[in-house]
C-alpha positions in Angstrom: -92.4 -19.9 0.3 -90.0 -20.9 -2.4 -87.8 -23.8 -1.4 -83.7 -23.0 -0.8 -81.6 -24.6 -3.3 -79.7 -27.5 -2.0 -76.7 -26.6 -3.8 -74.4 -24.0 -2.1 -73.1 -21.0 -4.2 -69.0 -20.9 -4.7 -67.7 -18.2 -2.5 -65.9 -15.3 -4.5 -62.5 -14.8 -3.1 -61.4 -11.0 -3.2 -58.7 -10.3 -5.9 -55.7 -10.1 -3.9 -53.7 -6.7 -4.4 -51.2 -6.8 -6.8 -47.4 -6.6 -5.6 -45.9 -3.3 -5.9 -44.0 -2.5 -9.1 -40.1 -3.1 -8.7 -38.0 -0.1 -8.7 -37.3 0.9 -12.1 -33.9 -0.3 -12.9 -31.2 2.7 -12.6 -29.7 3.6 -16.1 -26.3 2.9 -16.9 -24.1 5.6 -15.7 -21.1 6.3 -13.3 -20.7 4.9 -10.1 -22.3 7.9 -7.6 -19.7 9.1 -4.7 -21.4 11.7 -2.5 -19.1 13.6 0.0 -20.9 15.0 3.2 -19.7 18.0 4.4 -20.3 19.6 7.5 -19.6 22.4 10.1 -15.9 22.4 10.6 -15.0 20.1 8.3 -11.3 19.4 7.0 -10.4 21.0 3.9 -7.5 18.3 3.3 -9.5 15.1 3.3 -12.4 16.8 1.0 -9.6 17.9 -1.2 -8.5 13.8 -1.4 -12.0 12.8 -2.2 -11.9 15.5 -5.2 -9.0 14.6 -6.5 -9.5 10.7 -6.5 -13.4 10.7 -7.5 -14.0 14.2 -8.9 -12.1 15.2 -11.5 -12.7 14.1 -15.2 -10.3 11.2 -17.0 -10.0 12.1 -20.5 -6.7 9.9 -20.8 -9.3 6.8 -19.8 -11.9 7.7 -22.0 -15.0 7.0 -19.7 -15.9 8.8 -16.5 -15.2 6.6 -13.2 -17.2 8.2 -10.7 -20.4 10.6 -10.7 -18.9 13.3 -7.8 -21.3 15.3 -5.7 -20.5 17.3 -2.5 -23.8 17.7 -0.1 -24.2 19.5 3.4 -27.1 20.1 5.7 -27.1 23.8 5.2 -26.6 26.1 1.8 -23.6 27.2 3.1 -21.2 25.4 5.4 -17.9 27.0 7.1 -15.1 25.0 7.3 -12.4 24.0 9.7 -11.1 27.2 11.2 -13.1 29.5 9.1 -10.6 29.1 6.2 -13.4 29.6 3.5 -17.1 28.6 3.3 -18.5 26.1 0.8 -21.8 27.3 -0.8 -24.0 26.3 -3.6 -23.9 22.6 -3.0 -26.5 20.0 -2.9 -29.0 19.3 -0.2 -28.0 16.3 2.3 -31.0 14.3 0.3 -28.3 13.5 -2.6 -26.8 11.3 -0.1 -29.9 9.2 -0.4 -29.4 8.3 -3.9 -25.2 7.8 -3.6 -23.7 4.6 -4.3 -20.6 5.5 -1.9 -21.0 8.3 0.6 -17.8 9.8 2.4 -19.0 11.0 5.8 -17.6 14.2 7.2 -14.7 14.4 9.5 -13.6 17.6 11.4 -10.9 18.0 14.6 -13.5 18.9 17.0 -14.3 15.0 17.6 -15.8 15.9 21.1 -18.5 17.9 19.6 -22.0 15.6 18.6 -22.5 15.0 14.8 -25.6 16.9 13.8 -28.6 14.3 14.2 -29.8 15.1 10.2 -25.9 13.9 9.0 -26.0 10.9 11.3 -29.8 10.1 10.1 -28.6 10.1 6.6 -25.6 8.0 7.4 -27.9 5.3 8.6 -30.3 5.6 5.7 -27.3 5.0 3.4 -26.3 2.2 5.6 -29.5 0.6 5.5 -29.9 0.5 1.9 -26.2 -1.1 1.4 -24.5 1.9 0.2 -20.7 1.9 0.8 -19.5 4.3 3.6 -16.2 5.8 3.8 -14.6 7.7 6.5 -11.2 9.8 6.6 -9.4 10.4 9.4 -11.7 11.4 12.3 -14.4 10.6 9.9 -14.4 7.0 11.8 -16.2 9.3 14.9 -19.2 10.3 12.7 -19.7 6.4 11.8 -19.4 5.0 14.8 -21.8 8.0 16.5 -24.2 6.9 13.7 -23.9 3.4 15.4 -23.0 1.4 11.9 -19.4 0.7 13.2 -20.2 -1.9 16.2 -18.6 -5.1 16.1 -16.7 -4.1 12.9 -13.3 -3.3 12.5 -12.0 0.3 11.5 -9.1 2.9 11.9 -8.6 6.5 13.3 -5.8 8.7 13.3 -3.3 7.8 15.8 -3.6 10.6 18.6 -7.3 10.0 18.9 -6.9 6.1 19.6 -7.5 6.4 23.1 -10.5 8.8 22.8 -12.0 6.7 20.6 -11.6 3.3 22.3 -13.4 5.0 25.4 -16.3 6.4 23.5 -16.9 3.4 21.0 -15.7 0.2 22.8 -17.9 -1.9 20.6 -15.8 -0.9 17.8 -12.6 -2.6 16.8 -10.1 -0.2 16.4 -7.0 -0.8 14.9 -4.9 2.1 15.2 -1.5 1.8 13.9 -2.8 0.8 10.0 -3.0 3.3 7.1 -6.5 2.4 6.2 -8.9 -0.7 7.0 -11.2 -2.1 4.2 -14.3 -4.0 6.0 -16.3 -4.8 2.9 -19.2 -2.1 2.8 -17.4 0.3 5.4 -14.0 1.7 5.0 -12.0 4.4 7.3 -8.8 5.8 6.7 -6.3 6.6 9.4 -5.1 10.2 8.6 -4.6 13.0 6.0 -2.7 11.3 3.4 -3.9 8.0 4.3 -7.0 9.4 2.6 -5.5 9.2 -0.9 -4.4 5.7 -0.1 -7.6 4.4 0.5 -9.1 6.5 -1.8 -6.8 4.7 -4.5 -7.7 1.2 -3.0 -11.5 2.1 -3.7 -10.3 3.0 -7.4 -8.3 -0.1 -7.6 -11.5 -2.0 -6.1 -13.9 -0.6 -8.1 -12.0 -0.4 -11.5 -8.8 -2.6 -11.3 -5.1 -2.1 -11.1 -4.5 -0.5 -14.5 -6.7 2.2 -13.7 -5.8 2.8 -10.3 -2.0 3.4 -11.6 -3.5 6.0 -14.0 -5.0 7.8 -11.1 -2.1 7.5 -9.1 0.5 8.3 -11.9 -1.8 11.7 -12.2 -1.8 12.3 -8.5 2.0 11.8 -8.4 1.6 9.4 -5.5 2.0 6.0 -5.0 0.0 3.5 -6.5 -0.2 1.1 -4.0 0.5 1.1 -0.2 -0.9 -1.8 1.8 -3.6 -0.8 4.3 -1.8 -2.9 7.0 1.2 -0.3 6.9 1.8 1.3 10.2 0.4 5.1 10.1 3.6 7.0 11.1 7.3 6.0 10.7 9.8 6.9 13.1 12.5 9.1 11.1 15.7 9.6 13.0 17.8 12.4 11.8 20.8 10.9 9.9 24.2 11.5 10.2 24.2 12.5 6.5 21.3 13.5 4.0 19.8 9.8 2.7 19.3 9.2 -0.8 16.1 8.8 -2.4 15.0 5.4 -3.3 13.2 6.7 -6.6 15.9 5.6 -9.2 15.6 1.9 -7.5 12.6 1.7 -7.6 11.9 2.5 -11.2 14.9 0.2 -11.8 12.9 -2.9 -10.0 10.1 -2.2 -11.4 11.3 -2.7 -15.0 12.9 -6.3 -13.4 9.6 -7.8 -11.4 9.8 -10.7 -14.0 13.3 -11.5 -14.5 14.1 -15.6 -14.6 16.8 -16.7 -12.6 19.8 -17.6 -14.4 22.1 -14.5 -14.5 24.0 -12.2 -11.7 21.3 -10.1 -9.7 19.9 -7.0 -11.7 21.4 -8.9 -15.1 18.5 -10.9 -15.7 18.6 -13.1 -12.2 16.0 -13.0 -9.7 15.2 -9.8 -8.2 15.4 -10.3 -4.3 15.9 -8.1 -1.5 19.8 -8.8 -1.9 19.6 -7.8 -5.5 18.3 -4.5 -4.9 20.7 -3.9 -2.1 23.4 -4.6 -4.4 21.9 -2.2 -7.2 22.0 0.5 -4.5 25.4 -0.5 -3.2 24.4 -0.8 0.3 24.2 -3.9 2.5 20.3 -5.3 3.4 20.3 -3.9 6.6 21.0 -0.3 5.3 18.2 -0.5 2.5 15.5 -2.0 4.8 16.1 1.0 7.3 15.9 3.2 4.2 12.7 1.9 2.6 11.3 1.9 6.5 12.3 5.9 6.3 11.1 6.8 3.0 8.1 4.0 2.2 7.1 3.1 5.3 7.2 -0.7 4.5 10.2 -3.2 4.0 11.7 -4.0 0.6 10.1 -7.6 0.5 6.5 -6.3 1.2 7.3 -3.6 -1.5 8.4 -6.0 -4.2 5.6 -8.5 -3.3 3.0 -5.6 -3.6 4.6 -4.5 -7.1 4.4 -8.0 -8.2 0.8 -8.4 -7.8 -0.2 -5.0 -9.2 1.8 -6.3 -12.3 0.0 -9.4 -12.2 -3.3 -7.6 -12.0 -2.5 -5.5 -15.0 -1.3 -8.7 -17.0 -5.1 -10.4 -16.3 -6.9 -7.0 -17.1 -4.8 -7.0 -20.6 -5.8 -10.2 -21.3 -3.7 -13.1 -20.5 -5.4 -16.4 -19.3 -2.4 -18.6 -18.8 -1.9 -18.1 -14.9 1.5 -19.9 -15.0 2.7 -17.1 -18.1 1.0 -14.5 -15.4 3.0 -15.7 -12.5 6.4 -16.1 -14.3 6.2 -12.6 -15.8 4.9 -11.2 -12.3 7.8 -12.7 -10.3 5.4 -14.4 -8.2 7.0 -17.7 -9.5 4.0 -20.4 -9.0 0.1 -20.4 -9.8 -0.2 -21.3 -6.1 1.7 -18.2 -5.1 -0.4 -16.2 -7.4 -3.7 -17.4 -6.1 -2.8 -16.7 -2.8 -1.0 -13.2 -2.9 -3.9 -12.0 -5.1 -6.8 -13.3 -3.1 -5.0 -11.7 -0.4 -4.4 -8.1 -1.7 -7.8 -8.0 -3.6 -10.3 -10.5 -1.7 -10.7 -12.0 -5.4 -9.5 -15.6 -7.2 -7.5 -15.1 -10.6 -10.5 -16.3 -12.5 -12.9 -13.7 -10.3 -10.6 -11.0 -10.7 -10.6 -11.6 -14.8 -14.3 -11.7 -14.8 -14.5 -8.4 -12.8 -11.6 -6.6 -14.7 -10.8 -8.8 -17.6 -11.2 -7.5 -21.4 -14.2 -6.6 -22.5 -16.0 -6.4 -18.8 -18.1 -3.2 -19.1 -17.1 -0.5 -16.8 -19.1 -0.9 -13.5 -22.4 1.1 -13.2 -24.6 1.9 -10.2 -23.5 0.2 -6.7 -20.2 -2.1 -7.0 -20.3 -5.3 -5.1 -18.0 -5.2 -2.4 -14.8 -7.0 -2.4 -13.9 -9.1 0.3 -12.4 -7.4 3.5 -8.7 -6.7 3.1 -6.8 -8.3 5.7 -4.0 -6.4 7.4 -0.8 -8.2 8.3 
């Protein structure tokens, strides 16, 4: 009988399976926005999304967004049968979106279709940005992605929303809420406010102002403004603020040293003097026509000007602060972070000259605080 060797043969370990190959990088291209349209969806908010994200922008020399409509069915009947949407993409288009705008409709008590809610959950799970206009907050809440999160909805549905979704932190008196990767707008026109806010967050103030000019719509209304403004009938017709606003926008950074409006500091008192009214009367007119105060409007315009200066290449913060009327670099830093969630250096890195146009999913900015 042959004698066994005293040496043990080395054991051969099985070759571990190769790790899965990483997904191929997405080719550069515009940020993909997909709108889910469901039965009885509101046409107005669909139109707002199309105007902001779906139009070509030859004046900018590049496309900002790749825009797609999708639906669970080939033919979708819009609100009250106004018209039928046909020949749009299938619901799987939402699985390839960087931003998904969820459906909104007036019948908030009718449950959303399971296929739509599943598409919203999938988009959220993979990190897509979710947007709800008006009653779209109901769709997001039904999908379970709003629990513990901040959101808003149209004021007339606030009580119903709270009753059905107590885990959501509803803010019913604001135009829109930016909670990072989930954003909600309160009502019809607020969809345009939120849309322009997203353009500003994605591409900077200069591009957002270009889009707003084409829309002939105010470039910036802060999300914390009230949804509805009481408008008592005046004894005499009020005067439009448009000429005063245009005059003020040309003088945001005027230094102190002369009379208001003639090279001096641009203040609420200076605005009232220019308009030939008292500060209290000017305050009432701003509230009635813009839904904000003169001081809040001035601050917002100055921050927008500071953003444009940074985007155009100005690197000296003291110069940006002075030319925008914000005064000091400390004030510039505080205001810019509050409005954009970014420091001046962070804003420059994202939107400054030579920064490549964003492609694919754009990182979420810090949530916009409401006053």
